[in-house]
C-alpha positions, 0 to 999 in steps of 0.5 A: 796116553804115556809119551816122551816129550821133548821139552828141549835140547836134552830134556826127554820127559816120559810123562801124562799127555793127552791122546791126540785128536783124530781129525777128518781123514785122519786116525789113531795108530796104538804103537806097539814098536818103535825103532831109534833112529841114529838121526834120534840121538842129534834131535834129542841130545845136541840139535833139537826138534822144529819146535818144542814140546815134540815127541820123537820118533819116526820108525814105528808099527802098531795097529789102527785104534779108530778112524775119524771118518766112517768110510775108513772104518774098516781099518781099524784094527790092522796092522799098520806101517807108517810113512812119516813123511807127510806132503803139502801135495802143493809144490812142484815136486808133489804135482810131480808125485815126487813126495819125498822132495816135497818142498813144505813137508810136515814129518811125524817125529821131528816137525809132529809128535811121533811114536815114542808115545802110547798113540799116534795121530797119522793120516789115512793117506800114510799108512800101510796096511800088513797082513797079519802074519807080519811082526809088528816088530819086524814092521817097525823097520819098514822105513829104514829098509824102504830108504835102503830100496830107494838108494839101491834103486838109484844105484842101479843095480844089475846082474852080476854087478860088484856093490860096496856099502860105506857104512854099518848101521841099519840102513846101509845093512838092509841096502845090502840085503836089497843089492844081493835080492837085485843080482848083484854077484857080491855084496862088501860092506865097509866098516870104521873098525871090527865092532859088526863084523860078526853081525855082518860076515856070520848072520847076514853073509856079507863080506866085510872090510874096514876103512884102511884096508886095501879094497878091489874098485866095485860097480856102484857104492852106496855112501851110507855114513854122511862123512868127508871120510866115508865120501873119500873112501866112496870115490876111491872105491867106485871103478871108473864110470861107475856109480856112486849114490850118496845117502849117508846124512852129513853130521857137518862140513864136507871138504873134498880136497883137489885130488879127491875131486879130480878123482871124480871127473877123471873116473867119470863117476855116475853120482847121485843123492838119495833122500828118503823113499818113494811113496803113494797111498794104494799105489807101487812104491818102494813102501808097497815093495818093502810090504810085499817083502814083509809079508813074504817073510823075504828080507832078513830082518831079525839079525838086524834088530838087537836090542829090545827095550821095554818103553820104561826103558827108551832112555837106556836104547838112547844111551847106548846109542849115544855112548856106543857102550855095545855093538848094536844095530837096530835098537827098537823098544816094545811099547806095547807087545 
């Protein structure tokens, strides 16, 4: 099969590789579409994966090509999304069914080979089976939609709440959609510049402001950047007694000055962190809610997919994101249409 193998930091090679072995309880997924996550950029060009070589890519959809066990043969040919975290199922968090907080997890696309390949080995437990009518291009966004839903649930959005989301990435804009679906009376997206104003206002119908604009305090804020500046803006924007969810992955140390810290105390902010998304095979969870929304065509997915490259041009997609050559939201690779 053809795959992109990360040999060392910055050394990503498109080459011929062996098809993964499908062991008991696992299957082979033939990749159709794979999204490039913002976390893939530092993973490939700055920090590396947990070992080399590794095939990156954790946001992907495809079709079950083969299974190891006869009892799972009915899955062959099914369209699927994939929960990329593989829990140990032995730690304290796993015993409570909180698999996203597993202490010893494996992860497709960073700790083991992922979706920048013709085939990926996936545990049956991690499969989300989709209706035949679901677009596999759309389905490759299930992971960021699930992460966004998890964050919105942490914010306890209620009918007529005012919500602000700081950040303009795929997950931030997906979170805005979930907040609106849960009854928020207003959703404001805050970015650093007017880079994505047209997408946010015209395509998605959200109010847009820059981080330097004067902003009214709101009931709930989702911080989706992971910087000191964004967290400071979040603390200023949430109303007294409001809810603040920290979701953005930090690119470095976060430093809050004394006045910012005082605001957390004096405003009595309900502050919570969020990580990944909830999952349980064939049981209600974030991923089944995303699946149902996809099956029923209830989410605005197409406006978020701003670029689609073929698999031979994956490096062009990575470089577009790395160098911010033009406005983008979700950069997608059509592996095999």
